[in-house]
N, C-alpha and C positions, 0 to 999 in steps of 0.2 A: 583290741583297738587298733584302729584305723594308723595307719604310719604314714606320713606324708616322705614324696621321694626325698627332699632334703633330711629328714631322721634316717632313710634308709643309708644313704651314701656318707652322710658326714661322720669325718674322721677316716675313711678307709684307707686314706693313703699317709696317715699319721702312727707313728709307732708312741703311742700316748698311754696313760695310766690303766687305761681297760685293757688294753692289747698286753701290754706289759705284766697286768696280775693274770691274764690267760698264760703267757708262755714264761713267765719266771718262776723258778722255786718260791714258794710261800716267805721262805727265810730271806732270800736274796730281793725279794719285791718288799718287803719289809723294812730292808738295810737300805734300798733305794730311796724310798722315801725319806728316811732320815736324813740323808747326803741332800735331798730336795729340799725339803720342808726344815729342816733344823740345823743344816752347815755341817753336817758330821762329813768328812775327807771320804773319797772313793778308794779302796783299796784294791789292789791287783786282780785278789781273787773275784770279787765283785765286778769290776771291767769285762773280764773273761767271759764270766757268766752273762752279762748284759750283752757283749758284743755279740756272742754265739746264737742269742735267741734274737737281736735286731738280723743280723745277717739271714737265718733262716726265715725269718718272715718278709725281708726284702727279697729275698730271692724267690718266694714262694710267691711274690707279686708281680715277678718278671724282672726284677733288679738285677743288671750286669756289671754296676759299677758303684763305686761311694764316694762321697767325697765330703772335706771339711768345708762346708759354708760360711763364711763370714764377712766382715763389715768395714773393709780397708777406708782410708779417710778420702776417698773419693765420692762418699755418700753414695754408692753405689755395692752390689757384693760381690765377691768373688768365689773361684770355687776352681780345683784342680782333681781333676777325676783317675780315680785307681780304679781297676779290674779287682773282683775277686779271685779271677782266676788266676792258677798261677801253678808251676810245675813241681814233682815231686822230684827226690834223687835218681828216679828211674825214666825221669822225663813224661810222666804221666800226668794230665790236668788232672787239678782239684780246686776245689774252693773253699777259700777260708777268710779268717775276720779276727783278728787279735785282739784282746784287751789293749794293747799297746798301739794298735792301729786306730781302733778306737778314740783314744784318749787324747793323743798327740800327731799333729803331721809337719811336714817342715816345706810353706812355699818359700819362696825367692823373698826376703825381707828388703831388696835394695828398689825394686821396680816398684815399689808402691810410694805413695806420699809420706815421706818420715820428718820432713822439716830438719833435716839434718842429721839426724840419730843413726840410720844408715845410710852408707857411701854403696857406691857402685861394686866397690872390693870389697865389701861386708855384706854379704848377700843371704846369710842364713835368717831365718824367722821362724816362729813356730805357732801352729793353729792348736788350742787344746778344745777339748770337746767342753759345752755347755750345756750339764745335764738338765737344767733348769726350763730349757725349751726342747720339746720333742722333735726327733728326727724325723724326717718325710721324706716321700718320694716324687720326685718329677719325672715328669714322662720325656723321654727322647721317640725318636722315630721307631728306632729297632729294639728299645727296653727301656727301663726305668733306671734310675740314678738314686741312689739312698744318700740323702744330703744331712750332715750333720752340723748343727747350728754350733759354732766355734768362737774363741777367741781369737784375737792375733798381736804375739809379741816379738820384740827383737829378739836377740842372742843373748842378750843381757838384760832381758826382761821389759825394756820400755813400752810404753803401749802404743801400737801402732793403729790402731782401731777404734770404732767409736761402740761397741758394746761392751770392754772390760772397763772404762770409766761409768758408763751407765750400772753396769751389775754393781759398781764398789758406792757409786751414790743411791743408788736403791738400799744396799743395806746400811747404808748411814742412817736413811730417813727411815727405815724399819725401825733400828735402836734406838732412834729419837722417838719417834712416836708410841712404842711400848714402854718406854720410859713414862711419858706423859700420863698413858692410859693407866697405867699402875698406880698415878697420881689420885685418879679420880674413882679407886676401887676396881679396877677390870685386872682381876688376879687369874683367870682361867684362862683369858687370850694367849694362843700360843704365837702369833705373827701380826704382824700388820703390814698390806702389801699396798701399792701404789696402782688402780686399774688406769686404763686409758683407751680411749674410742678415739680414732682420727676419722676423721672426714675427709675423704681424698677427692678433690676437684681435679677436672682434666676435661680436655677438648678431643674430639674425635674428628677426623678427617679422611678423605679419601687419600689414599697410600698412593696414588699416582701424582698428587701435586708434588711430594718430598723428592720425585724424581726430574720436578720441572723448577725446585725452589731449593736453591744450594742452602740459604738461611735455615729453612726449616730442617732440612736433613741434618745439617753440622750441629746448629746451635740452636735447634730448637725453639725459635724463635724467629717471626718476620723483621729484617732489618730494616725493609721497606713495604708501603702498602698504603694506600689511601681507603678511609672509610667509606663504606657503600650507604647509597643512600639511606636504608634501615639496618641499623645496628640492632640495639638493645632499649632504644628508645623508647618504644611502644611496651615493655614490661609484659610480653606475652609467651617468652620462653620457659621462664622461672616456675616451675613445677606445671607445664603444659603436659600433653599427651605426648608420650615417647613413641617416636615414629616406629614403625614394624622393625627396618634394619639395625636401630640403635638397641633394640629392646632386645633383639636376638644377640646380639652380642654382650648384654647385660646377662642374658639369661647362661649363656656357655660358661660366662666370666664365674658368675655366682654357685653354679653347677662345680666347676673346678675349683672353687675356694670351701666349697662346702666340701667337698673330697678331702681337702687339705685340713680340714677342721678350721676352717674360719667361719665364722659366723657371720656371710654377710648379709646385711639385715635392712637396708634404705638404698634404694635407686631413686632418682628424680633429675630432670631437666635441672640446669643452674640457670642463672641469670642470662650470660650472654649467647648469643645463639651460636651452636657445637659444643656448648660446653656442660659437662653433667658431673654427679657426686655418685660416687659409691663407700657407704658406710657400714663397718661392722659393728656386732656388740663389742661390749669392751673385754680387753682382757689384760691379764697381769703386765705391768709397762714392759717389762724385757720382749714377753712373749708376743705383744703387740706391736712390738717395734720389729720383731723377724717379721711376723704376719703382714705387715704394712709393706715392707719390702717385696715380700713374696707376693701378695696381691700388684702389687706393681707390673711385677716380670710377669704374671699371668696375664694382665690387660695387653702387656705388650705383645706377646704371642698371641693372645685369640685374637686380638685387631691386623696382627699380621696375617693371620691364617684367612680372614674375612675381608683383606684386599683395602683396611683401614690403618692408619696410624693413631697411638693415642699420645697427646702432647701433655706432658707432667710439668714445663717450664711454668713459672711462676707468671709470664705476661709475653704470651704467644702472640696477643694483637694488641699492639697499642690502640687506647681508645675504648677498650674495653674490659670487663672486669677481667683480674688476673684469678690464678689458682691459688690454693692455701690448703692446708692441710690442718685444718680446724681441731685443735689436740684437746677432747674432754677428759679431765682427771680426777679422779677423786683417790679416797683410801676405805679398805675394808679392813675387817679385822677377821681372823681364825675363824668366828661364831656368825661371818656370813652378815656382820652390819656394816653400812655403808656411814663412815665416820664423818661426812659432810651432808649428812641427812638429819634436818631437826627433830627431833624427838618430845614425844610428851612426858619423858622423865626428867626432873628437873637437873639432875645431876649431868646426865647424858647430854641437854643441852648446854651445860657450863663447857663440858667436854669440846662439844661442837662448837661454840664461840670463841674457845680458848685457839683451835686447830682455824681458825677463820682468823681469828687476830694473828696469829704466826704466819698465814699467809701474806697478810698485808706487811708484815714485820720484813719479811723474805724479799718482797716487791719494795719495799722502802729502802733494806739494805743494799740490794743487789739487782735492782731493778737494770743498771746497766749490764750485768752479765746475762740476762734473761734477753736481753738486745743483743748483745754478741752473740750469743746462742744461734739467733736465726738471721744472721745477717749473711749474704751471698751477693752474688753480684745480680743473678736474677732477681730477687727479693728485692732489691733497691728500684727496682721498677713497679713494684707491685703496693709496697708498703705507703698506705698514704692516701689511699683514695680507692674507689670502685670496689666496695664491700671490703676492702683490706682495712686494718686497723693501722693508725698513722707510729711514725718510728717514735713515740713516746711511749712508755709503758706506763699505764695506768689499771688502777681494778675498778669496774662497776659491781656495785653488790646488791643492787637495787633497793626500790622505796622501804620495805619492809623492813631486811635485814640493818639496811642503814640505820632505820628506826630504833631498831633492838639496841645496836653498838653505841649509839649515843644517848641510849636508855642507860646501858651498862656504865659509861662513862661520865653520866650525872647521878644514875640512882640504883638502880636493877630493877627489872621487873622481872619475874622468873619465868613469864610467859612469852614464848615464840607465836607471836600472831599467824594465822595461816590466810592464806589469801582470800579467802573465802568465797562465796559462790557470788557465779555471774548471773544473773537472769536475763536471758534472751528476748523475752518480751513476745513469743509466739509460741503457744501450749502446746503445739506438737512436737516441740524441740527441748530436748532435756535441759537444764541448767548445767553449765561447766562450773568445774573448782579452777577458780583461778590460782596461779602460780603463785609465789611466795617472790618473785621478780620478775617484771618484765625482761624482755630481751633487746639488749643495746649490740648493736650489728657493729658498731663504729668502735668499742673498747678492745683493747687486745686483748684484757685478762677480765671474764665476767664470771658471774656466778649466776649457775641456771638454776638454782633451786634444790640440786644435791650435789653438785659438781662444779668445776669451775671448766670453763672452755680457755685456751690460749690459742688465739687466731692468729697470731703473727707469724706462724709457721709455715713456709712456702712449700706447694706441692711436692716438688721432687726432693725433699730434703730427708735425712734420715733421723727416726725421732729419736735418735740415741743422743744425738747433738743437745737440742733443747731440754729434752728431759732430764741429762746429766745436771743441767744448771739449776733448773726449775728444784731438782732432789735435792741437792747438797744443800742450796739457800734454805729451803723450807726446813731442812732437817736441821742446820743452825738455830734458824728461829725457834724449832721447837725446844730445843734443847736449851736455849738461853729462857723459854717459856718456864721449862721443867724448873729451872735452877733459881729461876724468882720465886716462884710457888712453895719448893723445898724451902727457901730461905725465910719466907714470910711464915709457913708451918714453924720453922725450928723457934721463930720467936713467940709459938706461941698462939697462933691463927688456924682455926678450921679450914679446909681446903677449899670450901666454897666462899669465904671472906678471902683467902689469901690467893684464889685464881682470879676472882674480882679485883682484887687489888693491882694484880700483876696484868690483866689486861687492861685497864683503866693508864697504865702506864706507856702499854704499846698503841694503844688508841690516841694516845694524846699526840703524839711524833708520828702517827702515820697517818694523818688527815690528809697530807701532802699527795699521796697515791692515790685518793680516791675521787672518782669523779665519775659522775652519774648523767654528765650533759652529752653532746655531741662530738666525738671528739674528731672531727673534719672542721669544727668551726676554727678559723684561725685564731680567733679570741681566745680558745684553749692552749693554741701555742704560745701565745704571748704568756698564760696563765701558768704555764709548766714552766716555762723559763725562770717567772718569777719564784715558781714554788721551789726552784733549784732542782728539779727534775733532768734527769740524764736525757740529752737532746741530739742525738747522731742522726744524720739526714743521709750521709752516707754509708756505705760499708765500709772504707777503711776507718770512717771515724768510730764505727762500731765496734770494729774488730781490736781496736786500741784499749775497749774496757778489758781483755783478757789480762793485760798487763796492768792492769791498776794494783798496787801493792795489795788492796785488801780482798782481792779476789785470787791474786796468787797465795795469798796466807791461806784463803778459805779451800781451794784445791789441796795444799798440801796438808792443811790440818786435817782434813778428812779422810785424806788418804786414797783421793781419787785420782789427784794428778799431782807427780812433781811439778817443779817450776820448770826444770829442762822440758817436760813433756807440754805442760803448757806453752812455754816459748815457740817449741816445736810444730805444737797445733796451728798456732797464730801464724808463724811462718808459711804453713800450708795453706791456711784460707788465703793469706796475701798474695801468693804464687797463683794460686787458682783462679783469684779475681783477675789478677793480671794477663795470666793467659788466656783466659776466657774472652777479655775484651780486644785483645791481640788478634785471636782466630776468628771475632766478628768483625775487625777491621778488615781481615785478608779478604773474608766472604764479601762484606761489602764491596770492598774493592772490586773484587770481581766480577761480582754483578753487575756492577757499575758500567765497566769497560766492556764486559760480554754480552750484557744485556741492553741497557738503558738506554746508552751512547748510539749504540748502535741503532735501537726503536726511534730514537731523537730523528737519527740521519735519515732513515726511511720515513718517518713521518715529515720530515721537511722535503724531501723530494716527491711525496704525494703530494703536499700542498703546492709545491712550485709549478708541479705538471698540470696541477687544475689551472691553477694562475694563467700559467702559458696556453692553457687552451682556451681560458676565456679573454685572451689578450684582444683589444680591441672592441672588447663586447661592453666595457664600462672600468668605471675606477676599482671599484671592490677593495674599497681602503680598511674594512674590517678582515678580509680573507690577508691580506698584505701585513695587516699587523698580527695575526695568529702566525704567518709565517714567520715573522722576525722574533714573537714571545718564544716559539719553538728552537729558536737559533741561539736566543739568548739564553735560553735554558740550558742548553749543550755546553757553550760557555760558560756560564755559572757553575754549573756541574763540576767540569775539568778542574777547576779553579778552586773549588771546594774538596774534591778528592784531594788535589796536590796538598792542600793546606792537611788535610785528614791522615796524609801517609807521613806529611813531615812530622806531625804532632806523636805520632806512634815512635817513629824513628828515635826522636828526641827522649821520650820516656823509656825505651828500651834501652839507652846507653845510662840508665841511671841505676848503678850496681844496688846501691840499698834499695829491698825489696818495698820499705815503707814508704820512702820518699816515691817511688816509682808509682806505688799506687794511688799514692795523692797526686801526682803529676798526670796520670793517666785520667783520675776522676776531674781534676781541673781543666785540661786542655784536650783529651782525646774525646772523652764524650760528648761536650759542647758542639766539637766539630762532627762527630758521629750524626749528631741531629741536624746538622744541617746540611749533609749529604741527605740525609732521610728526607727531610722537607723538601728539597727539591727533588727527589726521584716522586714523591708523592705528586708531586706537582705536573712531573712528566707523563704518570700515568693517566691522569684526567685530560691530558690534550692530544694523548696520544690513541688511534684508531685500535678497537679490541683486537683485530687481527694482527696488529704488528705489535701491540704491548708481549713482550717474551715470558712474562709470567704468570701464575694464578693469580688472580685478584681477590681480595679479600670475599667478595658477592660469591664467587666459586665454592670456595674453600669451606665458608662460615655454613651456608645456608645447601651445600651440594649432598652431605650425608643423609640418609634417609628420605631423599623426598625424589621425585621422580625426575628425570632428564628431561 
């Protein structure tokens, strides 16, 4: 059978299970599988065998260095390269890679965000190999680098990354899910895993624009920019024909991802001009998080090599759709079943409904934690409009599933109705199967037929943070459901009766998080407040949810993070928020003083010279009014900029980071918007050859079009 190019190259740069099976002795390979699949401890002898095989494979592929590749709390990745090359006692070059070097590394822990866990003089930290995520090769100009996915902890063992808590949360979820499955008679299931498929949205612009726009180069978003006459209002970019330059970029990205074992599957134009999406096939949650980091890095490199720049900021262009990372998730068992897919088997349907109820319970009890997990400076500009869900966490189930749950709560009919056939009324077209649910693009959490979609995650975010919150809250709800069922069975109920009774109890108190309507509607905001749902419109408000006693207790009891580690993470996020805003104010100030104000002065001279040339030929009141308006704008802009800089100085004098964040939100942000409004008004009055920065129309409509 013919094999496609994708099949031929898929995974060739990954030291995955197939490669390990080829290169490891059979006994070592079986022991390694027990480590990964059953949680057995990696011993030194096995680590030496794996390290030797890994080095042999990597060197055969052209690798010269290795690195422990980890995810510090910068929302990015980090790496320190070490060469395989060493010298023996006689000065002869040799290549080696030991089990100790595979298992553990030592980067500087004080130079990464720690929230006070590490200080400048306490520099030691450790990276430790995560064998559940396969090593891979990244290509350099002169050779390849063996990248070993790793966790990152301090000298005292505190968490300094996003991967460690994610792995712990996923373990808690698996234990809880296994407990529930056993109650429903699943005796042969060996494990349950969360699977994730992130839909990565991004913008592409010509790289030359970054050199001329300090805001894009440093902040990743435009701090000023008037809307072009045509934006996305004609709705003609979404799913439109992909232009050749963009398609060529996408094809190269896909080829590189395939070689790295990432099943890039979907590509298309998104809603805003210049906006696109890449979506992979789902993978186990930890691997999906690693692969998403890797995909974004590949996209950046490919774009740069082609004279393009890829923007992952949540809101790079005001007035247009922001970019998210819609995170589709489900649960699968060791026998290949999707546990969130309705079944024809009545007992499996009961299990499916129980899991749906536990997800509702997780959002009902810990929706504030879900909201905190997606809170960032950039996501604050996106949540609540332009295809992004609002900052209120609710669940959309769809008509069919809602009806079934209502039925369970009132009586219970075992049949889960199929969506049915939709006749299209055209003989030559086939009927199509209607899904069990419509799609609600305004819902933060939506059931989509056999999985949930968490739409509030921002485009540049590390998946580790939202998935951690999701997994531990879901695990808690599943454990509570299992306890209820067990208690009812102990009193003499059969599992069916016990589970229905337990589900009814959950359904009665989770109505408040279920909403089937338009989440953009202002009436929903009022209704959500009436229901008592947590509403955080700003990032500092949302981040404060981490410190709620129930959430601190959840982290502590689940073993995912200690209270000190949660406090440290909260501090890091607030520091990042404040520092990002301060950088933006500095950038905006420079752009105004170095670009906008000089442009206004040049425009004043142009219009003044024109009036002088026309002197004696008429009154030209409109021209004089235009000249006055330009001068007034320059004066207003200087005053507003001074107000902004003063607000920033006052905010930075506040030592308490939480008060500083709120002060910056209340005073600095409105002042920034005031400066921006004047800059945008200036852009519309200044001649094209006078305005110093690329305009929206150039950036959004330039890529892939003939000049």
